[in-house]
C-alpha positions in Angstrom: -31.8 17.6 26.7 -33.8 14.4 26.1 -32.6 12.2 23.3 -35.7 9.9 22.9 -35.6 6.7 20.9 -38.8 4.9 20.5 -37.9 1.2 20.6 -39.9 -2.0 20.2 -39.6 -5.7 20.9 -41.7 -8.8 20.2 -42.3 -11.8 22.4 -44.1 -14.4 20.3 -45.7 -17.9 20.3 -44.6 -20.4 17.7 -47.0 -20.7 14.8 -45.9 -24.1 13.5 -44.1 -23.1 10.4 -41.5 -20.5 9.3 -43.5 -18.6 6.7 -46.3 -17.8 9.1 -43.8 -17.0 11.9 -42.0 -14.5 9.7 -45.3 -13.0 8.4 -46.5 -12.5 12.0 -43.3 -10.7 13.0 -43.6 -8.5 9.9 -47.0 -7.5 11.0 -45.8 -6.7 14.5 -43.0 -4.6 13.0 -45.5 -2.6 10.9 -47.6 -2.0 13.9 -44.5 -0.8 15.8 -43.6 1.5 13.0 -47.1 2.9 13.0 -46.6 3.7 16.6 -43.4 5.6 15.8 -40.8 3.0 16.7 -37.4 3.4 15.1 -35.8 0.1 16.2 -37.2 -3.4 16.9 -35.8 -6.7 18.0 -37.1 -10.3 17.9 -36.6 -13.4 20.1 -33.9 -16.0 19.8 -34.1 -18.0 16.5 -37.3 -16.1 15.9 -38.3 -17.8 12.6 -38.2 -21.3 14.1 -39.3 -23.3 17.1 -36.8 -23.6 20.0 -35.6 -27.0 18.6 -32.8 -27.2 21.1 -35.1 -29.0 23.5 -34.1 -32.1 21.6 -31.0 -33.4 19.8 -32.1 -34.4 16.4 -30.2 -33.9 13.1 -33.5 -33.0 11.3 -33.3 -29.5 12.9 -30.3 -28.4 11.0 -32.9 -27.7 8.3 -33.8 -24.4 10.1 -30.3 -23.0 9.4 -29.6 -20.5 6.6 -26.9 -18.1 5.5 -26.4 -14.7 7.1 -26.7 -12.2 5.4 -27.5 -13.9 2.1 -30.3 -16.2 3.3 -34.0 -15.7 2.7 -34.9 -14.4 6.2 -32.3 -11.7 6.5 -33.0 -10.5 2.9 -36.7 -10.4 3.7 -36.0 -8.4 6.9 -33.9 -6.0 4.9 -36.9 -5.3 2.8 -39.0 -4.8 5.9 -36.5 -2.3 7.3 -36.6 -0.3 4.1 -40.4 -0.4 4.2 -40.8 0.6 7.9 -37.7 2.8 8.3 -36.7 0.8 11.4 -33.5 -0.7 12.6 -34.2 -4.5 13.0 -32.3 -7.1 15.2 -32.9 -10.5 13.5 -31.9 -13.6 15.5 -31.6 -16.8 13.3 -29.8 -20.2 13.1 -26.8 -19.4 10.9 -25.2 -21.8 8.4 -21.8 -20.5 7.6 -20.6 -23.6 5.7 -21.1 -27.3 6.0 -20.6 -28.3 9.6 -20.3 -24.6 10.8 -23.5 -23.5 12.5 -24.0 -20.5 14.9 -26.7 -18.9 17.0 -26.7 -15.5 15.4 -28.4 -12.2 15.2 -28.1 -9.9 12.2 -28.4 -6.2 12.6 -30.1 -4.2 9.8 -30.1 -0.5 9.6 -33.2 1.6 8.9 -32.4 1.9 5.2 -32.3 -1.9 4.8 -28.5 -2.1 4.8 -26.9 -5.1 6.5 -24.6 -3.8 9.3 -23.2 -7.1 10.6 -23.9 -9.9 12.9 -23.3 -11.2 16.5 -22.7 -14.8 17.2 -23.7 -16.2 20.6 -20.5 -16.9 22.7 -21.8 -19.0 25.5 -23.5 -22.2 24.5 -25.5 -24.2 27.1 -25.8 -28.0 27.2 -28.3 -28.9 29.8 -31.7 -30.7 29.8 -34.1 -28.9 27.5 -31.3 -26.6 26.1 -29.1 -28.9 24.1 -27.4 -26.1 22.2 -23.9 -27.6 21.8 -25.4 -30.2 19.6 -26.2 -27.5 17.0 -24.0 -24.4 17.6 -20.3 -23.5 17.6 -19.3 -20.8 20.0 -19.4 -17.3 18.6 -16.1 -16.0 17.1 -16.9 -12.4 16.1 -16.3 -10.7 19.4 -18.9 -8.2 20.7 -19.6 -5.8 17.9 -21.5 -2.6 18.5 -23.3 -1.3 15.4 -23.7 2.4 14.4 -27.4 2.5 13.5 -29.9 5.2 12.6 -30.9 5.3 16.3 -27.5 5.1 17.9 -25.1 2.4 19.0 -26.8 -1.0 19.3 -25.3 -4.3 20.5 -26.6 -7.8 20.9 -26.1 -10.5 23.6 -28.1 -13.8 23.2 -29.9 -15.7 25.9 -27.4 -17.8 27.9 -24.8 -15.1 27.4 -26.7 -12.9 29.9 -25.3 -15.0 32.8 -21.7 -13.9 31.9 -20.8 -10.3 32.9 -17.8 -10.1 30.6 -19.7 -9.6 27.4 -22.0 -7.0 28.8 -18.9 -5.0 29.8 -17.3 -5.5 26.3 -20.4 -4.0 24.8 -20.4 -1.1 27.2 -16.7 -0.4 26.5 -17.5 -0.4 22.8 -20.0 2.4 23.3 -23.3 0.5 23.3 -26.4 2.6 24.2 -29.0 -0.2 23.7 -28.3 -3.9 23.9 -30.9 -6.4 22.7 -30.9 -9.7 24.5 -33.1 -12.2 22.5 -33.8 -15.3 24.6 -35.7 -18.6 24.9 -35.8 -19.4 28.6 -38.3 -21.5 30.6 -40.2 -20.9 33.8 -38.8 -23.6 36.0 -35.2 -22.9 35.0 -34.6 -19.2 35.2 -37.7 -17.2 36.1 -36.1 -16.0 39.4 -33.1 -14.7 37.5 -35.0 -13.0 34.6 -35.8 -9.8 36.3 -32.6 -9.7 38.3 -29.7 -10.2 35.8 -30.5 -7.8 33.0 -31.4 -4.9 35.3 -28.1 -5.5 37.2 -26.2 -5.6 33.9 -27.9 -2.3 32.8 -26.8 -0.7 36.0 -23.2 -2.1 35.9 -22.7 -1.0 32.3 -24.9 2.0 32.3 -27.0 1.5 29.1 -30.5 0.3 28.1 -31.3 -3.4 27.7 -34.2 -5.0 25.7 -34.8 -8.4 27.3 -36.9 -10.6 25.0 -38.2 -14.1 25.9 -40.4 -16.5 24.0 -43.8 -17.3 25.4 -45.8 -20.6 25.6 -44.9 -24.2 25.0 -43.8 -25.7 21.7 -44.0 -29.0 19.9 -40.4 -30.3 20.6 -40.5 -30.3 24.4 -42.3 -29.1 27.6 -40.3 -26.0 28.2 -42.7 -23.3 29.4 -41.4 -20.1 27.9 -42.7 -17.3 30.2 -42.4 -14.1 28.2 -42.2 -11.1 30.7 -40.1 -9.2 28.2 -39.1 -5.7 29.0 -36.9 -2.6 28.5 -34.7 -1.6 31.4 -32.8 1.7 31.8 -29.3 2.5 33.0 -30.6 2.9 36.6 -32.0 -0.7 36.5 -35.6 0.5 36.3 -38.2 -1.0 34.0 -39.3 1.3 31.2 -43.1 0.9 31.4 -44.7 -2.4 32.3 -43.2 -5.9 31.9 -45.0 -8.0 29.2 -47.4 -10.8 29.9 -46.0 -14.2 31.1 -48.6 -16.1 29.0 -49.5 -14.1 25.9 -47.7 -12.9 22.7 -47.1 -9.1 22.9 -45.5 -6.2 21.1 -43.9 -3.7 23.5 -43.1 -0.1 22.4 -41.3 2.2 24.8 -39.6 5.6 24.7 -35.9 5.4 25.8 -34.2 8.5 26.8 -30.6 8.0 25.7 -29.7 11.3 27.5 -30.0 9.3 30.7 -26.9 7.3 29.8 -24.6 10.3 30.1 -26.4 11.5 33.2 -25.9 8.1 35.0 -22.3 7.8 33.9 -21.5 11.2 35.2 -23.3 10.5 38.5 -22.0 6.9 39.2 -18.8 7.1 37.3 -18.3 3.3 37.1 -16.3 3.5 33.9 -13.9 6.1 35.4 -13.3 3.9 38.4 -12.7 0.6 36.6 -9.3 -1.1 37.3 -8.4 -3.1 34.2 -4.8 -3.2 35.5 -6.0 -5.4 38.4 -8.2 -7.8 36.5 -5.7 -10.1 34.9 -6.8 -13.1 36.9 -10.3 -12.9 35.4 -9.0 -14.3 32.0 -6.8 -17.0 33.3 -8.0 -20.5 32.5 
């Protein structure tokens, strides 16, 4: 029997200020809810520009507490209003000197379920993230939400298969991967890695990328966000590579059990043979 979950994601252009950026995402969420969506996710540090194109101390100003900062509280109100689960990626300030690239997960009743902190932090031209973020230290939580078991993996994380597998072992049915990745750097990989991860781990993935260029650098964020199913097939069309877009798709969670029974990857794992994978 089909177990349909109507899910949404937003790929957005930077507006120039936090207030209008949040307001724009609130409007997208209301539109998604009007279309029947029950879960929605936003792009990496959705309420700010991708400031990691430069290394400047002024950009610590974008950071705020999670869950007690203004953005997450506002998203809790939005979740209560719309009845949707919301994945909220922000720049987190834990305490002075402790900053993380984080996503809060809010349930459909507005309750804060917890957060994921990005594990793998890049430090290459145009992506100077080690200047701002400590590596994540909260593991790979999977959240029991109103739509099912939802996990998060953030941008650069997607290049590392270990976290994808941790989420699958913890029972994830849908993993949101909010990102900010540019055309010249990774366009070739974008439609390769997440479908492969969806197949290897047999769950749905929502791959979200920013779109457009922003004021702090020349990175050309190429959008093309999508949902992919446990067979590695896109669910509906891939989003535009140039324009802001709200994507709403029906995900059949019944397909997860079907694929796991057919391909049996979890049955045939050999964790007893993998010790070498975690040796330094």
